[in-house]
C-alpha positions in Angstrom: 6.3 25.3 42.6 6.6 22.6 39.9 7.1 23.1 36.2 4.1 23.5 33.9 3.5 20.6 31.5 1.8 20.4 28.1 -1.5 18.6 27.7 -1.4 18.5 23.9 0.2 15.9 21.7 4.0 15.4 22.1 6.3 17.3 19.9 8.6 15.3 17.8 8.7 12.8 14.9 5.4 11.1 15.7 3.3 14.3 15.8 4.3 15.1 12.2 4.4 11.6 10.7 1.2 10.2 12.2 -1.3 12.4 10.2 0.4 11.6 6.9 0.5 7.9 7.8 -3.2 7.9 8.5 -4.0 9.7 5.3 -1.9 7.3 3.2 -3.4 4.3 4.9 -6.9 5.5 4.3 -6.1 6.3 0.6 -4.6 2.8 0.2 -7.6 1.1 1.7 -9.9 3.2 -0.5 -7.8 2.4 -3.6 -7.9 -1.3 -2.8 -11.7 -1.1 -2.3 -12.1 0.7 -5.7 -10.0 -1.9 -7.5 -12.0 -4.7 -5.9 -15.4 -3.0 -6.6 -14.5 -2.4 -10.3 -13.6 -6.1 -10.6 -10.0 -5.7 -11.8 -8.5 -9.1 -12.0 -5.3 -8.4 -10.2 -4.3 -12.1 -9.9 -5.0 -13.1 -13.5 -3.2 -10.6 -15.7 -1.5 -11.5 -19.0 2.1 -12.4 -18.2 1.3 -14.3 -15.0 2.9 -17.7 -15.1 0.6 -20.7 -14.9 1.8 -24.3 -15.2 -0.7 -27.2 -15.0 0.4 -30.9 -15.3 -2.0 -33.5 -14.2 -2.9 -32.9 -10.6 -0.1 -30.4 -10.1 -0.5 -26.7 -10.8 1.9 -23.8 -10.2 1.0 -20.1 -10.4 3.4 -17.2 -10.2 1.8 -13.7 -10.6 4.8 -12.1 -12.4 2.9 -9.2 -14.1 0.9 -8.6 -10.9 4.1 -8.3 -8.9 5.6 -5.9 -11.4 2.4 -3.7 -11.4 2.2 -3.6 -7.6 6.0 -2.7 -7.5 5.6 0.2 -9.9 2.5 1.6 -8.1 4.2 1.3 -4.7 7.4 2.9 -6.0 5.5 5.8 -7.5 3.5 6.3 -4.2 6.6 6.2 -2.1 8.4 8.7 -4.4 5.4 11.1 -4.1 5.4 10.7 -0.3 9.2 11.4 0.0 8.6 14.8 -1.6 5.5 15.5 0.6 
């Protein structure tokens, strides 16, 4: 007769990574929604560079980039230990 086969999820990398990925994605979406709901002005923080000359305007969100980088670095450091 033939060999038995498993009906459940495959064993391997994806079976252990996928639940964590879904949890982190859900938490990230919830955090983004909470930030938006609270009205935090993420694009207009002190330290963001704005140059306006006549009809020309240039905007570079320097502080926002640093803040997002720090948050993502902390999140990834926590996930590496998880």
